[in-house]
C-alpha positions in Angstrom: -150.6 102.2 -69.5 -148.7 101.8 -66.4 -152.1 101.1 -64.7 -152.7 98.5 -67.2 -149.9 96.9 -66.9 -150.2 97.0 -62.8 -153.6 95.4 -63.3 -152.4 92.7 -65.5 -149.6 91.8 -63.2 -152.1 91.7 -60.4 -154.3 89.5 -62.5 -151.6 87.1 -63.3 -150.3 86.9 -59.8 -154.0 86.1 -58.5 -154.5 83.3 -61.0 -151.1 82.0 -60.3 -151.8 82.0 -56.7 -155.2 80.2 -57.1 -153.8 77.8 -59.1 -150.8 76.3 -57.0 -153.0 74.2 -54.7 -154.7 72.7 -57.9 -151.0 72.0 -59.6 -150.1 70.5 -56.5 -153.0 68.2 -56.2 -152.2 67.0 -59.8 -148.7 66.3 -59.2 -149.9 64.4 -56.0 -152.2 62.4 -57.8 -149.8 61.5 -60.7 -147.3 60.8 -57.9 -149.4 58.2 -56.2 -151.4 56.9 -59.1 -148.4 56.5 -61.6 -145.5 56.2 -59.0 -143.8 59.1 -60.4 -144.1 62.5 -62.4 -142.9 62.0 -66.2 -141.4 65.0 -68.2 -140.8 64.1 -71.5 -139.1 65.6 -74.7 -139.7 63.7 -78.0 -137.7 64.8 -81.0 -137.2 63.4 -84.4 -133.9 63.2 -86.4 -133.7 62.0 -90.0 -137.0 60.1 -89.6 -136.5 58.2 -86.5 -138.1 59.4 -83.2 -136.3 59.4 -79.8 -137.5 60.5 -76.4 -135.8 62.1 -73.5 -137.7 61.2 -70.4 -137.1 62.1 -66.8 -139.2 60.6 -64.0 -139.6 62.2 -60.6 -140.7 60.1 -57.6 -140.4 59.9 -54.1 -136.7 61.1 -53.5 -135.5 59.9 -56.9 -134.8 61.6 -60.2 -134.6 59.0 -63.3 -133.4 60.0 -66.5 -133.8 58.0 -69.7 -132.0 59.2 -72.8 -131.0 57.5 -75.8 -127.6 56.5 -76.7 -125.6 59.5 -77.7 -123.4 57.7 -79.8 -125.4 56.8 -82.6 -122.8 55.4 -85.2 -125.6 55.4 -88.5 -125.7 59.2 -88.2 -123.0 62.2 -89.0 -121.4 62.6 -85.8 -121.4 66.6 -85.9 -124.8 67.0 -87.0 -126.1 64.5 -84.6 -124.3 65.7 -81.7 -125.7 69.2 -82.3 -129.3 68.1 -82.4 -129.0 65.7 -79.6 -127.4 68.6 -77.5 -130.2 71.0 -78.1 -132.9 68.7 -77.5 -131.0 67.8 -74.3 -130.7 71.1 -73.1 -134.2 71.9 -73.9 -135.2 68.6 -71.8 -133.2 69.7 -68.8 -134.7 73.4 -69.0 -138.3 71.7 -68.5 -137.1 69.2 -65.7 -135.3 72.4 -63.7 -138.6 74.4 -64.3 -140.8 71.8 -63.0 -138.3 71.4 -60.1 -138.2 75.2 -59.5 -142.0 75.0 -59.6 -142.2 72.2 -57.0 -139.9 74.5 -54.5 -142.3 77.1 -55.0 -145.1 75.0 -53.8 -143.2 74.6 -50.4 -143.0 78.3 -50.4 -146.5 78.8 -51.0 -147.6 76.5 -48.1 -145.1 78.3 -45.8 -146.6 81.7 -46.8 -150.3 80.3 -46.2 -149.5 79.0 -43.0 -147.9 82.4 -41.7 -150.9 84.2 -43.1 -153.3 82.2 -41.3 -151.5 82.3 -38.3 -151.1 86.1 -38.5 -155.0 86.4 -39.2 -155.7 84.2 -36.1 -153.2 86.8 -34.1 -155.2 90.0 -34.8 -158.0 89.3 -32.4 -155.5 88.9 -29.3 -153.5 91.8 -30.6 -156.8 93.8 -30.6 -157.4 92.8 -27.0 -154.1 93.5 -26.0 -153.9 97.1 -27.2 -157.4 98.2 -27.1 -158.1 96.6 -23.5 -154.9 96.8 -22.0 -154.7 93.0 -21.3 -150.7 93.0 -22.3 -150.5 89.2 -21.3 -152.2 88.5 -24.6 -149.1 90.0 -26.4 -147.5 86.8 -25.7 -149.6 84.8 -28.1 -148.9 86.6 -31.0 -145.1 87.0 -30.3 -144.8 83.5 -29.4 -146.5 82.4 -32.7 -144.3 84.8 -34.6 -141.0 83.3 -32.7 -142.4 79.7 -33.6 -142.7 80.4 -37.2 -139.6 82.2 -37.9 -137.5 79.4 -36.1 -139.9 76.5 -37.1 -142.1 77.5 -39.8 -140.4 75.5 -42.4 -140.3 72.4 -40.3 -143.8 72.7 -39.5 -144.7 72.9 -43.3 -142.5 70.0 -44.1 -144.5 67.8 -41.6 -147.7 69.4 -42.7 -147.0 68.5 -46.5 -145.6 65.1 -45.5 -148.9 64.5 -43.5 -151.2 65.9 -46.7 -149.0 63.2 -48.6 -150.0 60.5 -46.3 -153.4 61.3 -46.3 -153.6 61.5 -49.8 -151.7 58.1 -50.2 -154.1 56.3 -47.9 -157.2 58.2 -49.8 -155.9 57.0 -53.1 -155.6 53.5 -51.6 -159.0 53.5 -50.6 -160.1 54.4 -53.7 -158.0 51.6 -55.5 -159.5 49.3 -53.4 -163.0 50.0 -53.9 -162.4 50.3 -57.8 -161.1 46.7 -57.7 -164.1 45.2 -55.8 -166.5 46.9 -58.1 -164.6 45.3 -61.2 -165.0 41.6 -59.2 
């Protein structure tokens, strides 16, 4: 059983790792196409439908909530129902924002992995051929990533956003020309 659990955990981690770039692309597409990512929690109370909505845009988080003071309902029952759904909605929003934060961690770890892999050959050269000057490359890149890794990832992500924004803008212009 423990080996089966380990294999299941490995599968889960692998599929989650493979889905992270896809999720980031979907979020970027929604953000650029729609102007923000929307999280909705609809609920019904005594036959009336209400929607809790949070729109996450470029630096903005906007919450749209129904009026908590509904005069036509029993105050205690309505507030309990309302409170239950608003807590559920904010849990969904927090989960999304945590997943977004994990994206930054993913890109930072990926950058470190790529730089680490690129430093294997100079390290090999330095140790095997005793070219000790080549040890400066892995040491310098490790120091750089330690102090500036997060800033580099932020600049990289910002550059990817700018590229995606231009790509979607060009696509919109092409679609608009075809419609004419």
